[in-house]
C-alpha positions in Angstrom: 18.9 33.2 152.3 15.7 31.3 152.5 16.8 27.8 153.5 14.0 25.3 154.0 13.1 24.8 157.6 14.9 27.9 158.9 13.3 31.2 159.9 14.7 34.5 158.8 15.8 37.1 161.3 12.8 39.2 160.3 10.4 36.4 161.1 11.9 35.8 164.5 11.4 39.5 165.3 8.0 39.5 163.6 6.6 36.7 165.7 7.2 38.8 168.8 4.3 41.0 167.7 1.9 38.1 168.0 2.0 36.8 171.6 -0.3 34.1 172.9 -3.9 35.3 172.9 -5.4 35.7 176.4 -7.4 32.7 177.4 -6.2 30.5 174.6 -3.1 29.2 176.3 -1.2 28.5 173.1 1.2 30.5 170.9 -0.4 32.1 167.9 1.6 30.1 165.3 0.2 29.2 161.9 -0.8 25.5 161.7 0.9 23.2 159.3 -2.2 22.0 157.5 -3.5 25.3 156.1 -5.3 25.2 152.7 -5.4 27.9 150.1 -8.6 28.2 148.1 -8.6 30.5 145.1 -11.9 32.3 144.3 -10.8 34.4 141.3 -13.4 32.6 139.2 -16.2 33.5 141.7 -15.6 36.4 144.0 -12.8 37.7 141.7 -15.1 37.8 138.7 -17.6 39.8 140.8 -15.3 42.7 140.3 -17.5 45.5 138.8 -17.1 45.5 135.0 -15.4 42.1 134.8 -16.9 39.2 132.9 -15.1 36.0 132.0 -16.1 33.8 129.1 -16.2 30.1 129.4 -12.9 29.8 127.6 -11.3 32.5 129.8 -12.4 30.7 133.0 -11.0 27.5 131.6 -7.6 29.1 131.0 -7.5 30.6 134.4 -8.5 27.3 136.1 -5.8 25.5 134.1 -3.2 28.1 135.2 -4.2 27.9 138.8 -4.0 24.1 138.9 -0.7 24.1 137.0 0.7 26.5 139.6 -0.2 24.0 142.4 -3.5 25.4 143.7 -5.4 22.5 145.2 -8.8 24.1 145.9 -10.7 26.5 143.6 -14.1 28.1 143.9 -15.3 28.0 140.3 -18.5 29.9 140.1 -22.3 30.2 140.7 -24.5 27.6 139.0 -27.7 29.6 139.6 -26.5 32.2 137.1 -27.2 29.7 134.3 -26.1 30.3 130.7 -22.4 30.3 129.9 -21.5 30.3 133.6 -23.4 27.0 134.1 -21.9 25.6 130.8 -18.4 26.2 132.3 -19.3 24.7 135.6 -20.6 21.6 133.9 -17.2 21.1 132.2 -15.5 21.0 135.6 -17.4 18.0 136.9 -14.9 15.6 135.4 -11.9 17.6 136.6 -12.5 17.1 140.3 -9.6 14.8 140.5 -7.3 17.7 139.6 -8.3 19.9 142.6 -11.2 20.4 145.0 -13.6 22.4 142.9 -16.2 24.2 145.0 -19.5 25.6 143.7 -21.1 28.5 145.4 -24.8 28.7 146.2 -27.4 30.9 147.9 -29.1 29.5 150.9 -31.6 27.8 148.6 -32.2 24.0 148.7 -32.8 23.7 145.0 -29.6 25.5 144.1 -27.5 23.1 146.2 -29.4 20.0 145.0 -28.8 20.9 141.4 -25.0 21.0 141.9 -25.1 17.7 143.7 -27.2 16.2 140.9 -24.5 17.4 138.4 -22.0 15.3 140.4 -20.1 17.9 142.4 -18.6 16.7 145.7 -17.9 20.1 147.3 -20.5 22.8 147.8 -20.5 26.2 149.5 -23.7 27.8 151.0 -23.7 31.5 151.4 -25.7 32.8 154.3 -25.4 36.1 156.3 -25.2 36.2 160.1 -25.5 39.9 160.9 -29.0 41.3 161.7 -28.5 44.0 159.1 -27.7 41.6 156.2 -30.4 39.2 157.2 -32.9 42.0 157.1 -31.6 43.8 153.9 -30.3 40.9 151.9 -32.5 37.9 152.5 -35.3 39.5 154.5 -35.2 36.8 157.1 -34.5 36.4 160.8 -32.0 34.3 162.8 -34.5 31.6 163.5 -34.8 31.1 159.8 -31.0 31.2 159.4 -30.3 28.5 161.9 -33.1 26.2 160.6 -32.0 26.8 156.9 -28.4 26.2 157.6 -29.1 23.0 159.5 -31.4 21.7 156.8 -29.1 22.4 153.9 -26.0 21.0 155.6 -27.7 17.8 156.6 -29.1 17.3 153.1 -25.7 17.8 151.4 -23.9 15.7 154.0 -26.4 12.9 153.5 -25.4 12.9 149.8 -21.7 12.6 150.7 -20.6 16.2 149.9 -17.9 18.4 151.5 -20.0 21.2 152.9 -18.7 24.7 153.4 -21.0 27.4 154.8 -20.7 31.1 155.4 -21.0 33.5 158.2 -21.3 36.6 156.2 -20.7 40.1 157.6 -18.9 38.9 160.7 -17.8 42.4 161.5 -21.4 43.3 162.4 -22.3 40.0 163.9 -22.1 39.7 167.7 -19.4 37.3 168.7 -21.8 35.5 171.0 -24.1 34.7 168.1 -21.2 33.9 165.8 -20.2 31.2 168.4 -23.8 30.0 168.6 -24.0 29.7 164.8 -20.7 27.9 164.7 -22.0 25.3 167.2 -25.2 24.8 165.2 -23.5 24.3 161.8 -20.9 22.0 163.3 -23.6 19.9 165.0 -25.4 19.7 161.6 -22.2 18.3 160.0 -20.6 21.2 158.2 -17.0 20.6 157.3 -16.0 24.3 157.2 -17.2 27.7 158.3 -16.3 30.6 156.2 -15.8 33.8 158.2 -16.5 36.6 155.7 -15.6 40.1 156.5 -18.0 41.1 153.7 -17.2 44.8 153.6 -13.7 44.8 155.1 -14.6 46.5 158.3 -12.2 44.5 160.6 -8.6 45.1 161.5 -6.2 42.2 162.0 -6.7 42.1 165.8 -10.5 42.0 165.5 -10.5 39.5 162.7 -8.2 37.2 164.7 -10.4 37.6 167.7 -13.4 36.3 165.8 -11.5 33.3 164.4 -10.3 32.4 167.9 -13.7 32.9 169.4 -15.2 30.5 166.9 -12.4 28.0 167.6 -13.1 28.2 171.3 -16.9 27.5 170.7 -16.9 24.7 168.2 -14.3 22.2 166.7 -15.0 23.2 163.1 -12.5 24.2 160.5 -12.7 27.9 159.7 -11.8 29.8 156.5 -10.6 33.3 156.2 -12.5 35.5 153.7 -11.2 39.0 153.9 -12.1 42.0 151.8 -9.7 44.8 151.2 -11.8 48.0 151.7 -9.2 49.3 154.2 -6.2 47.7 152.6 -6.1 45.0 155.3 -7.2 41.8 153.5 -3.8 40.2 153.5 -3.0 41.3 157.1 -6.4 40.0 158.2 -5.9 36.7 156.4 -2.6 36.2 158.1 -4.1 37.2 161.5 -6.9 34.7 161.0 -4.4 31.9 160.2 -2.4 32.8 163.3 -5.6 32.6 165.3 -6.3 29.1 164.2 -8.1 29.1 160.8 -7.2 26.2 158.5 -8.5 27.5 155.1 -8.2 30.9 153.5 -9.5 32.6 150.3 -7.4 34.6 147.8 -7.8 36.0 144.3 -5.2 36.6 141.6 -4.2 40.3 141.7 -6.5 40.8 144.7 -9.5 41.4 142.3 -13.0 41.2 143.7 -15.9 43.3 144.8 -15.2 47.0 145.6 -11.5 47.1 146.7 -10.9 43.4 146.1 -9.7 40.6 148.4 -6.4 39.1 149.7 -4.0 38.6 146.9 -2.8 35.1 146.1 0.8 36.0 145.4 1.2 38.2 148.5 -0.3 35.7 150.9 1.6 32.7 149.5 4.9 34.4 149.4 4.5 35.9 152.9 3.6 32.5 154.2 6.6 30.9 152.7 9.2 33.6 153.3 8.1 34.9 156.6 6.3 32.0 158.3 7.9 29.0 156.8 4.7 27.5 155.4 5.1 26.0 152.0 1.7 25.4 150.3 3.2 23.7 147.3 2.5 26.6 145.0 5.0 27.0 142.2 6.1 30.6 142.9 7.8 30.9 139.6 4.3 30.9 137.9 2.9 33.7 140.0 3.9 36.4 137.5 2.4 34.4 134.6 -0.9 33.8 136.4 -1.1 37.5 137.3 -0.5 38.6 133.7 -3.2 36.1 132.5 -5.8 37.4 134.9 -4.9 41.1 134.4 -5.5 40.6 130.7 -8.8 38.7 131.2 -10.1 41.4 133.6 -8.8 44.2 131.3 -6.8 46.0 134.0 -3.1 46.7 134.3 -1.3 45.4 137.3 0.2 48.3 139.2 4.0 48.5 138.8 4.4 48.5 142.6 2.0 45.6 143.2 3.8 43.4 145.7 5.5 40.3 144.3 4.2 40.5 140.7 4.5 44.2 139.8 7.1 45.4 137.3 8.8 47.6 139.8 9.2 45.1 142.6 12.7 44.2 141.4 13.5 47.5 139.6 16.3 49.8 141.0 17.0 53.5 140.1 18.3 55.1 143.2 22.1 55.6 143.2 22.4 54.3 146.8 20.3 51.2 146.0 22.1 50.4 142.8 25.5 50.6 144.5 24.3 48.2 147.1 22.7 45.9 144.5 25.9 45.7 142.5 27.7 44.4 145.6 24.9 42.2 147.1 21.5 41.7 145.5 19.9 40.9 148.9 20.7 44.4 150.1 17.6 45.9 148.5 15.6 42.8 147.6 13.8 40.6 150.1 14.1 37.6 147.8 15.5 36.9 144.3 13.1 37.8 141.4 13.4 34.3 139.9 11.7 32.9 142.9 8.4 34.4 141.7 8.9 34.5 138.0 10.1 38.2 138.0 13.1 39.9 136.5 15.5 42.3 138.0 16.1 45.6 136.1 18.0 48.8 136.6 16.3 52.1 135.6 18.0 55.2 134.5 16.4 58.3 135.8 16.4 61.4 138.1 17.6 59.4 141.1 20.4 57.4 139.4 24.0 57.6 140.4 27.3 57.4 138.5 27.7 53.7 139.2 24.4 53.0 137.3 25.5 55.2 134.5 28.7 53.3 134.1 26.9 50.0 134.3 24.3 51.0 131.7 27.0 52.1 129.3 28.9 48.8 129.8 25.6 47.0 128.9 25.8 48.8 125.6 29.3 47.6 124.9 31.0 50.9 126.0 33.9 51.1 128.5 33.1 54.6 129.9 35.6 57.3 130.7 35.4 58.2 134.4 35.7 61.9 133.8 32.5 61.9 131.6 30.2 60.1 134.1 29.2 63.2 136.1 28.2 65.1 132.9 26.2 62.1 131.6 24.5 61.8 135.0 23.5 65.5 134.9 22.1 65.0 131.4 20.2 61.9 132.3 18.6 63.6 135.3 17.6 66.6 133.2 16.1 64.3 130.5 14.3 62.3 133.1 12.7 65.4 134.6 11.8 66.8 131.2 10.1 63.5 130.0 8.7 62.6 133.5 10.1 59.1 133.6 12.7 56.5 132.7 15.6 57.2 130.3 16.4 54.5 127.8 19.9 53.1 127.6 20.0 54.2 124.0 19.5 57.8 125.0 22.3 57.5 127.5 24.6 56.3 124.7 23.7 59.3 122.6 24.5 61.6 125.6 27.8 59.8 126.1 28.8 60.0 122.5 28.1 63.8 122.4 30.2 64.3 125.5 32.9 62.2 124.0 33.0 64.2 120.8 31.5 67.7 121.5 30.7 69.7 118.4 
């Protein structure tokens, strides 16, 4: 169904929704050199109530690299303590992936990471007037001078330099373009376009990415928050507008409503847009489970890609279709993403699923008893408020087979 190099019928229809942007003169297709950067260990850990130990951060980093993630934002050195201890252990692992350390717009912070031996640094700076006033209590003259100084210093020391434009939703596009030109001229390798409180929709986010691309030849990175549930959509829109890099977190964790989800974006890119980033999709469920445990939160059953219900089927109509052709009610096979298909007995089941479940228990069911068993299963499901175990179905069947 998902042959390499071929687009699905859905994708061919989907791309019609994204015509060439006015004034750009090119189709809005996702470029072939896009780069995923995971920030579970930095922005993800900023989830309220979440704190990863050094050992936990190491396990998550190991799992991300094993899954094929080639760029990871690992943390904030200025926090010191165990956070800094973990970051120091990563210095000698930079051949495994690009490991990016995050900094405030403070020269000493950036210099300390370069002194440790890191070759990729990110500098966090706001561009909206509101954030400049409330967060760092500075103006735009200070911003442009500080950004230029920090970039040149880090570039002089041979680093890959990423820098933020934070709160782009409330930054005038004209200033965003000016800022992009300044940081490009200073030598920045990448400009992170952060929708810090998730105020943008896909059209507006894509517009800002395209506007920056029209103003300066600098690689841009999508950094979308999920306050309106649009982080994944905004990330895809930013990539279609020309961004090269994008941020994700495992299970979409992060500040407030979280960020774009690693599994969702990777699978959408591969299945819908034919962009294979080299991620081992079969490890997605494993990585999700690891981070869920570390963050002490349960992954929702209906969480796309990795949720337990993604490949679960209860409805009688759905089960009938699945027994004939699994693609009828699944967009892709569960084994592609490390999931498992399962059939659920419950209120919405049909006779075909009752018969199948009994066969799984080694029983060749009598056709004339299926309707009664189905009624009993539905009644039990309503009474208990959920799934009916196959063992309970066997009990129901045996009672029907030999009524007292």
